[in-house]
C-alpha positions as CSV (number, residue, x, y, z in Angstrom):
1,M,99.2,105.1,111.3
2,A,99.3,109.1,112.9
3,F,96.4,110.3,111.2
4,Q,94.2,109.2,108.5
5,I,93.3,110.4,105.2
6,F,90.4,110.8,103.2
7,T,89.9,112.1,99.8
8,D,86.9,111.5,97.6
9,T,86.4,109.5,94.5
10,G,86.7,112.5,92.3
11,A,90.5,112.1,93.2
12,N,90.5,109.5,90.1
13,V,93.8,107.9,92.3
14,T,93.6,104.3,91.2
15,D,93.1,101.5,93.7
16,K,96.4,100.0,94.1
17,V,97.8,103.4,95.1
18,R,94.7,104.0,97.1
19,N,96.0,100.8,98.7
20,H,99.5,101.2,98.9
21,Y,98.5,104.6,101.1
22,G,96.0,103.2,102.8
23,I,93.9,106.4,101.7
24,E,90.1,105.5,102.4
25,T,87.8,107.6,99.4
26,V,83.8,108.5,99.7
27,P,82.0,108.5,96.9
28,L,80.4,110.6,94.3
29,T,77.3,110.3,92.7
30,L,76.4,109.9,89.8
31,I,73.3,109.5,88.1
32,M,72.7,107.2,84.9
33,E,69.4,106.9,82.7
34,D,67.8,107.4,86.1
35,E,69.6,105.3,88.3
36,E,71.9,106.4,91.2
37,F,75.6,104.7,91.2
38,Q,78.2,105.6,93.9
39,F,81.9,104.0,92.5
40,E,83.8,103.4,95.5
41,S,86.1,102.0,92.7
42,T,86.4,102.0,88.7
43,E,87.7,99.1,88.4
44,G,86.7,96.9,85.5
45,F,84.5,100.3,84.9
46,D,83.9,100.1,80.5
47,Y,85.1,104.2,79.9
48,D,84.6,103.9,76.2
49,E,81.4,102.7,76.6
50,Y,80.4,105.2,79.0
51,Y,81.8,108.4,77.1
52,D,80.5,106.4,74.0
53,K,77.1,107.2,75.2
54,L,77.6,110.4,76.3
55,K,78.3,111.1,73.0
56,D,75.4,110.4,72.0
57,G,73.6,112.3,74.3
58,M,73.1,110.0,77.8
59,K,71.0,111.7,80.5
60,V,73.5,111.9,83.3
61,S,73.7,114.1,86.4
62,T,75.8,114.4,89.4
63,S,75.5,114.7,93.2
64,Q,78.0,116.6,96.1
65,I,78.3,114.1,99.0
66,N,76.6,115.8,101.6
67,P,77.1,115.5,105.8
68,A,75.7,112.7,106.7
69,Q,77.4,110.6,104.0
70,F,80.8,112.5,106.0
71,V,79.6,111.6,109.3
72,E,79.4,107.9,108.6
73,R,82.6,107.3,106.7
74,F,84.9,109.9,109.9
75,E,83.3,109.1,112.9
76,P,85.0,105.2,113.0
77,V,87.9,106.5,112.1
78,L,87.6,109.1,115.4
79,K,86.2,106.1,117.3
80,D,90.0,104.8,116.8
81,G,91.4,107.7,118.1
82,R,92.9,108.6,115.0
83,D,92.6,112.4,113.8
84,I,91.5,113.2,110.2
85,L,92.9,114.9,106.7
86,Y,90.2,115.3,104.6
87,I,91.6,117.0,101.1
88,G,88.6,117.6,98.6
89,L,86.8,118.1,94.8
90,S,87.8,121.4,94.7
91,G,84.6,123.7,96.1
92,G,84.4,126.0,92.8
93,V,82.7,123.2,91.2
94,T,80.9,121.6,94.2
95,G,80.1,121.7,97.7
96,S,81.4,118.0,98.8
97,V,84.4,120.6,100.7
98,N,81.5,122.6,102.3
99,S,79.3,119.7,103.4
100,A,82.6,117.6,105.4
101,K,83.2,121.1,107.5
102,I,79.5,120.4,108.7
103,A,80.8,117.0,109.3
104,A,83.4,117.4,111.0
105,S,81.6,120.3,113.5
106,D,79.1,118.3,114.2
107,L,81.4,115.5,115.4
108,A,83.8,117.7,117.4
109,D,81.2,117.7,120.2
110,D,81.5,114.1,120.9
111,Y,85.1,113.5,120.1
112,P,86.6,117.0,121.4
113,D,89.8,115.0,121.1
114,R,90.0,113.9,117.9
115,K,91.2,116.6,115.5
116,I,89.9,116.8,111.4
117,K,91.2,119.4,109.3
118,I,89.4,119.9,105.1
119,V,91.6,121.3,102.0
120,D,90.0,121.9,99.3
121,S,92.2,120.9,96.7
122,L,91.2,123.6,94.1
123,G,91.7,120.4,91.9
124,A,89.8,117.9,90.6
125,S,90.8,114.3,89.1
126,L,94.6,114.2,89.4
127,G,94.9,117.8,90.5
128,E,93.5,117.2,93.4
129,G,94.7,113.2,93.8
130,I,98.3,114.2,93.1
131,L,98.1,116.6,96.0
132,V,96.8,113.6,98.4
133,V,99.4,110.9,97.2
134,E,101.4,114.1,98.6
135,A,100.0,114.5,101.6
136,A,100.4,111.1,102.1
137,E,104.0,110.8,101.5
138,C,104.2,113.3,103.9
139,R,102.5,112.1,107.0
140,D,104.4,108.4,106.1
141,K,108.0,111.0,106.7
142,G,106.4,111.6,110.2
143,M,105.0,114.8,109.2
144,S,102.1,116.1,112.0
145,L,98.4,116.2,110.9
146,E,99.0,120.2,110.9
147,E,102.2,120.6,109.0
148,T,100.9,118.0,106.8
149,A,97.5,120.0,106.0
150,D,99.5,123.2,105.9
151,H,101.6,121.9,103.2
152,I,98.7,120.5,101.1
153,D,97.1,123.6,101.6
154,F,99.6,125.7,100.0
155,Q,101.1,123.5,96.9
156,K,97.3,123.5,95.7
157,Y,98.2,126.7,94.2
158,C,101.3,125.4,92.9
159,M,99.2,123.0,91.4
160,Y,98.4,124.0,87.2
161,Q,95.4,122.3,85.5
162,V,94.6,123.0,82.3
163,F,92.2,121.2,80.2
164,V,90.5,120.7,76.4
165,V,87.0,119.6,75.7
166,D,85.5,118.7,72.4
167,D,82.1,120.2,73.2
168,L,81.7,122.9,75.8
169,K,77.9,121.2,76.0
170,H,78.8,119.7,79.2
171,L,79.8,122.0,81.1
172,K,76.9,124.5,80.1
173,R,74.5,121.8,80.9
174,T,75.8,121.4,84.2
175,G,76.5,125.6,85.4
176,R,80.6,124.7,85.5
177,I,80.5,127.9,82.3
178,S,78.5,130.7,81.3
179,G,76.3,129.9,78.2
180,A,78.4,133.0,76.6
181,L,81.5,130.7,76.9
182,A,80.0,128.1,75.8
183,S,79.3,129.6,72.7
184,L,82.8,130.1,71.5
185,G,83.2,126.2,71.1
186,T,80.7,126.7,68.2
187,M,82.7,129.2,66.1
188,M,84.9,128.8,63.6
189,D,86.4,125.3,65.2
190,L,87.5,127.5,68.2
191,K,89.2,125.4,71.0
192,P,88.6,127.4,74.6
193,V,92.3,126.0,77.1
194,L,90.0,126.3,79.9
195,K,92.0,125.7,83.3
196,G,91.5,126.2,87.1
197,D,92.1,129.7,88.7
198,T,92.7,130.4,92.1
199,E,89.6,129.3,93.4
200,G,89.4,126.5,91.4
201,K,87.3,127.7,89.0
202,I,86.8,127.3,85.6
203,V,88.4,129.8,83.4
204,V,89.6,130.3,79.8
205,E,92.8,129.5,79.2
206,C,94.0,130.6,76.0
207,K,92.5,129.8,72.8
208,A,93.2,127.6,70.2
209,R,91.9,126.7,66.7
210,G,91.3,122.8,66.1
211,R,91.9,119.9,68.4
212,K,95.8,119.6,67.3
213,Q,97.0,123.0,68.3
214,A,94.5,122.7,71.4
215,I,97.3,119.8,72.5
216,K,100.0,121.3,71.3
217,A,98.6,124.3,73.5
218,L,98.7,122.0,76.5
219,A,102.2,120.8,75.7
220,E,103.7,124.7,75.7
221,K,101.7,125.8,78.8
222,Y,104.0,122.9,80.5
223,R,107.3,124.3,78.9
224,D,106.5,127.3,80.2
225,M,105.2,126.6,83.8
226,V,106.4,123.7,84.6
227,V,109.2,123.7,88.0
228,S,111.4,120.7,88.8
229,P,109.8,118.2,86.5
230,E,112.6,115.5,87.3
231,T,111.0,115.4,90.9
232,Q,107.2,115.2,90.9
233,I,104.6,112.9,88.8
234,V,102.8,115.0,85.8
235,G,98.7,113.9,85.6
236,I,97.0,113.3,82.3
237,S,93.0,112.3,82.5
238,Y,91.4,111.6,79.1
239,G,87.2,111.1,78.1
240,G,88.0,108.6,75.4
241,K,90.5,109.2,72.5
242,R,93.8,107.4,75.0
243,E,95.7,107.9,71.4
244,D,95.5,111.8,72.6
245,A,96.7,111.4,76.1
246,V,99.3,109.3,75.0
247,H,100.7,111.9,72.4
248,L,100.5,114.6,75.1
249,A,102.6,112.6,77.2
250,N,105.1,112.1,74.8
251,L,105.4,115.5,74.3
252,I,105.8,116.5,77.6
253,S,108.7,114.3,77.7
254,K,110.2,115.3,75.3
255,I,110.4,118.6,76.3
256,A,111.3,117.7,80.2
257,E,110.6,113.9,81.5
258,P,109.0,114.2,85.1
259,K,109.6,111.8,87.4
260,K,106.5,109.5,86.7
261,I,103.4,110.0,84.8
262,W,99.8,108.9,85.5
263,M,97.8,108.4,82.9
264,V,94.2,107.5,84.1
265,P,90.9,107.6,82.3
266,H,88.9,111.1,84.0
267,E,86.8,109.2,86.1
268,P,82.9,109.5,85.3
269,V,81.3,111.6,88.0
270,T,83.3,115.0,87.0
271,G,83.9,113.3,83.6
272,S,80.2,113.6,83.2
273,H,80.4,117.9,83.5
274,V,83.6,117.9,80.9
275,G,82.3,115.0,78.3
276,P,83.7,113.1,75.8
277,G,87.0,113.9,74.0
278,M,88.4,115.8,77.8
279,L,92.0,116.2,77.9
280,A,93.4,117.4,81.0
281,L,97.1,117.9,81.8
282,Y,98.5,118.7,85.6
283,F,101.7,120.1,87.1
284,K,103.6,122.1,89.6
285,G,104.8,125.3,88.6
286,A,105.5,128.2,90.3
287,D,103.7,129.6,93.7
288,D,101.0,131.8,92.3
289,V,101.6,129.8,88.8
290,R,97.3,129.5,88.9
291,A,97.4,133.4,88.6
292,F,98.5,133.8,85.9
Protein backbone atom coordinates (compact mmCIF):
# COMPACT_ATOMS: atom_id res chain seq x y z
CA MET A 1 0.00 0.00 0.00
CA ALA A 2 1.56 3.29 -1.14
CA PHE A 3 0.25 5.29 1.83
CA GLN A 4 -2.25 4.85 4.64
CA ILE A 5 -5.50 6.81 4.67
CA PHE A 6 -6.89 7.91 8.03
CA THR A 7 -10.13 9.66 8.85
CA ASP A 8 -12.20 10.12 12.00
CA THR A 9 -15.47 8.51 12.96
CA GLY A 10 -17.30 11.68 11.98
CA ALA A 11 -16.96 10.50 8.36
CA ASN A 12 -19.80 8.02 8.93
CA VAL A 13 -18.11 5.39 6.74
CA THR A 14 -19.53 1.91 7.33
CA ASP A 15 -17.32 -0.92 8.55
CA LYS A 16 -17.81 -2.74 5.24
CA VAL A 17 -16.57 0.21 3.19
CA ARG A 18 -13.75 1.04 5.60
CA ASN A 19 -12.48 -2.54 5.58
CA HIS A 20 -12.76 -2.81 1.80
CA TYR A 21 -10.50 0.21 1.27
CA GLY A 22 -8.22 -0.33 4.26
CA ILE A 23 -9.17 2.99 5.83
CA GLU A 24 -8.20 3.59 9.46
CA THR A 25 -10.34 5.73 11.75
CA VAL A 26 -9.54 7.74 14.85
CA PRO A 27 -12.54 7.97 17.19
CA LEU A 28 -14.22 11.12 18.37
CA THR A 29 -15.48 11.09 21.95
CA LEU A 30 -19.12 11.10 23.08
CA ILE A 31 -20.00 11.71 26.72
CA MET A 32 -23.44 10.31 27.37
CA GLU A 33 -25.01 10.69 30.82
CA ASP A 34 -21.51 11.29 32.27
CA GLU A 35 -20.08 8.11 30.69
CA GLU A 36 -17.40 8.43 27.99
CA PHE A 37 -17.57 6.46 24.74
CA GLN A 38 -15.24 6.19 21.75
CA PHE A 39 -16.87 4.27 18.93
CA GLU A 40 -14.37 2.68 16.56
CA SER A 41 -17.42 1.05 15.02
CA THR A 42 -21.14 1.68 15.45
CA GLU A 43 -22.16 -1.76 14.22
CA GLY A 44 -25.00 -2.82 16.49
CA PHE A 45 -25.47 0.70 17.88
CA ASP A 46 -29.15 1.38 18.62
CA TYR A 47 -29.67 4.63 16.73
CA ASP A 48 -33.42 4.73 17.31
CA GLU A 49 -32.95 4.52 21.07
CA TYR A 50 -30.14 7.09 20.98
CA TYR A 51 -32.10 9.71 19.07
CA ASP A 52 -35.21 9.03 21.16
CA LYS A 53 -33.16 9.69 24.30
CA LEU A 54 -31.79 12.91 22.80
CA LYS A 55 -35.36 13.98 22.09
CA ASP A 56 -36.26 13.25 25.71
CA GLY A 57 -33.43 15.49 26.93
CA MET A 58 -30.57 13.08 27.59
CA LYS A 59 -27.41 14.96 28.63
CA VAL A 60 -24.63 14.60 26.04
CA SER A 61 -21.40 16.34 25.17
CA THR A 62 -18.51 15.65 22.80
CA SER A 63 -14.76 16.01 22.70
CA GLN A 64 -12.43 16.55 19.76
CA ILE A 65 -9.50 14.26 19.05
CA ASN A 66 -6.35 15.45 20.82
CA PRO A 67 -2.79 15.40 19.39
CA ALA A 68 -1.73 12.46 21.57
CA GLN A 69 -4.48 10.28 20.09
CA PHE A 70 -3.23 11.05 16.60
CA VAL A 71 0.38 10.34 17.55
CA GLU A 72 -0.68 6.98 18.99
CA ARG A 73 -2.42 6.01 15.74
CA PHE A 74 -0.01 7.56 13.24
CA GLU A 75 3.31 6.42 14.71
CA PRO A 76 2.99 2.65 14.02
CA VAL A 77 2.28 3.42 10.36
CA LEU A 78 5.32 5.68 10.10
CA LYS A 79 7.48 3.04 11.81
CA ASP A 80 6.25 0.60 9.17
CA GLY A 81 7.69 2.89 6.50
CA ARG A 82 4.42 4.24 5.12
CA ASP A 83 3.23 7.79 4.59
CA ILE A 84 -0.15 9.09 5.81
CA LEU A 85 -3.10 11.04 4.42
CA TYR A 86 -5.57 12.19 7.06
CA ILE A 87 -8.92 13.60 5.92
CA GLY A 88 -10.78 15.08 8.85
CA LEU A 89 -14.03 16.50 10.11
CA SER A 90 -14.59 20.15 9.25
CA GLY A 91 -12.37 22.60 11.08
CA GLY A 92 -15.42 24.89 11.08
CA VAL A 93 -17.06 22.74 13.74
CA THR A 94 -14.18 21.02 15.58
CA GLY A 95 -10.48 21.41 16.33
CA SER A 96 -9.57 17.81 15.47
CA VAL A 97 -7.85 18.76 12.20
CA ASN A 98 -5.66 21.21 14.08
CA SER A 99 -4.80 18.44 16.55
CA ALA A 100 -3.75 16.25 13.62
CA LYS A 101 -1.47 19.03 12.36
CA ILE A 102 0.15 19.34 15.79
CA ALA A 103 0.70 15.57 15.89
CA ALA A 104 2.20 15.61 12.39
CA SER A 105 4.61 18.36 13.41
CA ASP A 106 5.61 16.47 16.56
CA LEU A 107 6.27 13.29 14.56
CA ALA A 108 8.26 15.00 11.81
CA ASP A 109 11.49 15.16 13.82
CA ASP A 110 11.44 11.44 14.60
CA TYR A 111 10.43 10.37 11.09
CA PRO A 112 12.10 12.85 8.71
CA ASP A 113 11.80 10.50 5.73
CA ARG A 114 8.04 10.07 6.09
CA LYS A 115 5.24 12.41 5.01
CA ILE A 116 1.91 13.23 6.65
CA LYS A 117 -0.66 15.19 4.66
CA ILE A 118 -3.65 16.72 6.47
CA VAL A 119 -6.83 17.71 4.59
CA ASP A 120 -9.72 19.53 6.25
CA SER A 121 -12.77 18.08 4.47
CA LEU A 122 -14.91 21.11 5.42
CA GLY A 123 -17.61 18.48 5.95
CA ALA A 124 -19.21 16.00 8.28
CA SER A 125 -20.80 12.57 7.92
CA LEU A 126 -20.86 11.49 4.26
CA GLY A 127 -19.78 14.95 3.15
CA GLU A 128 -16.47 13.87 4.65
CA GLY A 129 -16.84 10.12 4.09
CA ILE A 130 -17.41 10.26 0.34
CA LEU A 131 -14.18 12.24 -0.03
CA VAL A 132 -12.32 9.67 2.07
CA VAL A 133 -13.49 6.87 -0.22
CA GLU A 134 -12.57 8.95 -3.27
CA ALA A 135 -9.07 9.35 -1.84
CA ALA A 136 -8.78 5.58 -1.40
CA GLU A 137 -9.82 5.06 -5.01
CA CYS A 138 -7.21 7.59 -6.14
CA ARG A 139 -4.53 5.77 -4.17
CA ASP A 140 -5.60 2.41 -5.57
CA LYS A 141 -5.34 3.80 -9.10
CA GLY A 142 -1.70 4.64 -8.44
CA MET A 143 -1.90 8.35 -7.60
CA SER A 144 0.78 9.59 -5.23
CA LEU A 145 0.19 10.94 -1.75
CA GLU A 146 0.63 14.51 -2.97
CA GLU A 147 -1.61 14.03 -6.01
CA THR A 148 -4.35 12.46 -3.90
CA ALA A 149 -4.19 15.16 -1.22
CA ASP A 150 -4.32 17.92 -3.85
CA HIS A 151 -7.25 16.22 -5.59
CA ILE A 152 -9.30 15.95 -2.39
CA ASP A 153 -8.34 19.47 -1.37
CA PHE A 154 -9.97 20.65 -4.60
CA GLN A 155 -12.95 18.30 -4.53
CA LYS A 156 -14.02 19.37 -1.05
CA TYR A 157 -15.14 22.70 -2.52
CA CYS A 158 -17.39 20.80 -4.95
CA MET A 159 -19.10 18.87 -2.14
CA TYR A 160 -22.49 20.41 -1.35
CA GLN A 161 -23.86 19.58 2.08
CA VAL A 162 -27.36 20.66 2.98
CA PHE A 163 -29.56 19.58 5.86
CA VAL A 164 -32.59 20.24 8.03
CA VAL A 165 -33.16 19.62 11.73
CA ASP A 166 -36.30 19.26 13.81
CA ASP A 167 -35.04 21.53 16.57
CA LEU A 168 -32.21 24.06 16.40
CA LYS A 169 -31.65 23.92 20.17
CA HIS A 170 -29.00 21.20 19.81
CA LEU A 171 -26.89 23.31 17.46
CA LYS A 172 -27.38 26.32 19.73
CA ARG A 173 -26.46 24.36 22.87
CA THR A 174 -23.15 23.24 21.39
CA GLY A 175 -22.29 26.62 19.90
CA ARG A 176 -22.54 25.57 16.25
CA ILE A 177 -25.07 28.33 15.48
CA SER A 178 -26.01 31.63 17.10
CA GLY A 179 -28.95 32.17 19.40
CA ALA A 180 -30.49 34.52 16.85
CA LEU A 181 -30.46 31.80 14.21
CA ALA A 182 -31.86 29.25 16.66
CA SER A 183 -34.84 31.50 17.35
CA LEU A 184 -35.93 31.17 13.71
CA GLY A 185 -37.02 27.60 14.33
CA THR A 186 -39.61 28.66 16.88
CA MET A 187 -41.41 31.05 14.55
CA MET A 188 -44.49 29.66 12.80
CA ASP A 189 -42.93 26.22 12.15
CA LEU A 190 -40.19 27.84 10.08
CA LYS A 191 -37.50 25.32 9.14
CA PRO A 192 -34.16 26.84 8.17
CA VAL A 193 -32.37 24.74 5.55
CA LEU A 194 -28.72 24.73 6.60
CA LYS A 195 -25.50 24.07 4.71
CA GLY A 196 -21.73 23.97 5.09
CA ASP A 197 -20.11 27.13 3.71
CA THR A 198 -16.66 27.68 2.17
CA GLU A 199 -15.08 27.53 5.64
CA GLY A 200 -17.00 24.44 6.74
CA LYS A 201 -19.20 26.45 9.09
CA ILE A 202 -22.98 26.03 9.35
CA VAL A 203 -25.04 28.78 7.72
CA VAL A 204 -28.62 29.23 6.53
CA GLU A 205 -29.19 28.35 2.89
CA CYS A 206 -32.93 29.07 2.72
CA LYS A 207 -36.10 28.70 4.78
CA ALA A 208 -39.09 26.39 4.41
CA ARG A 209 -42.49 26.20 6.07
CA GLY A 210 -42.70 22.87 7.87
CA ARG A 211 -40.77 19.63 7.53
CA LYS A 212 -42.45 18.43 4.34
CA GLN A 213 -41.43 21.57 2.48
CA ALA A 214 -37.95 21.46 4.02
CA ILE A 215 -37.36 17.96 2.62
CA LYS A 216 -38.64 19.14 -0.75
CA ALA A 217 -36.15 22.02 -0.54
CA LEU A 218 -33.27 19.53 -0.13
CA ALA A 219 -34.34 17.77 -3.31
CA GLU A 220 -34.65 21.09 -5.13
CA LYS A 221 -31.07 21.98 -4.18
CA TYR A 222 -30.00 18.69 -5.74
CA ARG A 223 -31.96 19.47 -8.92
CA ASP A 224 -30.43 22.94 -9.18
CA MET A 225 -26.83 22.16 -8.26
CA VAL A 226 -25.86 18.54 -8.93
CA VAL A 227 -23.24 17.95 -11.65
CA SER A 228 -22.89 14.61 -13.48
CA PRO A 229 -24.96 12.62 -10.96
CA GLU A 230 -24.53 9.40 -12.95
CA THR A 231 -20.82 9.37 -12.05
CA GLN A 232 -21.05 10.01 -8.32
CA ILE A 233 -22.07 8.65 -4.95
CA VAL A 234 -24.77 10.74 -3.28
CA GLY A 235 -25.08 10.52 0.49
CA ILE A 236 -28.04 10.81 2.83
CA SER A 237 -27.75 10.70 6.62
CA TYR A 238 -30.60 10.79 9.11
CA GLY A 239 -31.15 10.99 12.86
CA GLY A 240 -34.15 8.72 13.23
CA LYS A 241 -37.10 9.02 10.84
CA ARG A 242 -35.59 6.70 8.25
CA GLU A 243 -38.78 6.99 6.21
CA ASP A 244 -37.89 10.62 5.46
CA ALA A 245 -34.47 9.53 4.19
CA VAL A 246 -36.12 6.96 1.91
CA HIS A 247 -38.51 9.64 0.66
CA LEU A 248 -35.61 11.99 -0.09
CA ALA A 249 -33.75 9.21 -1.92
CA ASN A 250 -36.82 8.64 -4.10
CA LEU A 251 -37.13 12.35 -4.84
CA ILE A 252 -33.54 12.75 -5.99
CA SER A 253 -33.67 9.53 -8.03
CA LYS A 254 -36.63 10.92 -9.95
CA ILE A 255 -34.76 14.16 -10.59
CA ALA A 256 -31.48 12.58 -11.75
CA GLU A 257 -30.48 9.12 -10.62
CA PRO A 258 -26.93 9.02 -9.24
CA LYS A 259 -24.43 6.21 -9.63
CA LYS A 260 -25.10 5.17 -6.02
CA ILE A 261 -27.02 6.44 -3.02
CA TRP A 262 -25.50 5.78 0.40
CA MET A 263 -28.08 6.14 3.17
CA VAL A 264 -26.79 5.88 6.74
CA PRO A 265 -27.92 6.75 10.28
CA HIS A 266 -26.05 9.89 11.25
CA GLU A 267 -23.18 8.85 13.53
CA PRO A 268 -23.76 9.65 17.22
CA VAL A 269 -21.03 12.22 17.96
CA THR A 270 -21.88 14.88 15.38
CA GLY A 271 -25.45 13.59 15.63
CA SER A 272 -25.61 15.01 19.15
CA HIS A 273 -25.14 18.49 17.67
CA VAL A 274 -27.82 18.25 14.97
CA GLY A 275 -30.26 16.22 17.06
CA PRO A 276 -33.12 13.83 16.40
CA GLY A 277 -34.96 14.29 13.13
CA MET A 278 -31.99 15.70 11.25
CA LEU A 279 -31.85 14.84 7.55
CA ALA A 280 -28.87 15.67 5.34
CA LEU A 281 -27.97 15.39 1.66
CA TYR A 282 -24.41 15.30 0.24
CA PHE A 283 -23.49 15.56 -3.44
CA LYS A 284 -21.01 17.09 -5.86
CA GLY A 285 -21.80 20.31 -7.65
CA ALA A 286 -19.77 22.96 -9.49
CA ASP A 287 -16.27 23.95 -8.38
CA ASP A 288 -17.54 26.80 -6.22
CA VAL A 289 -20.88 25.29 -5.19
CA ARG A 290 -20.26 26.00 -1.49
CA ALA A 291 -20.29 29.72 -2.23
CA PHE A 292 -23.73 29.67 -3.89
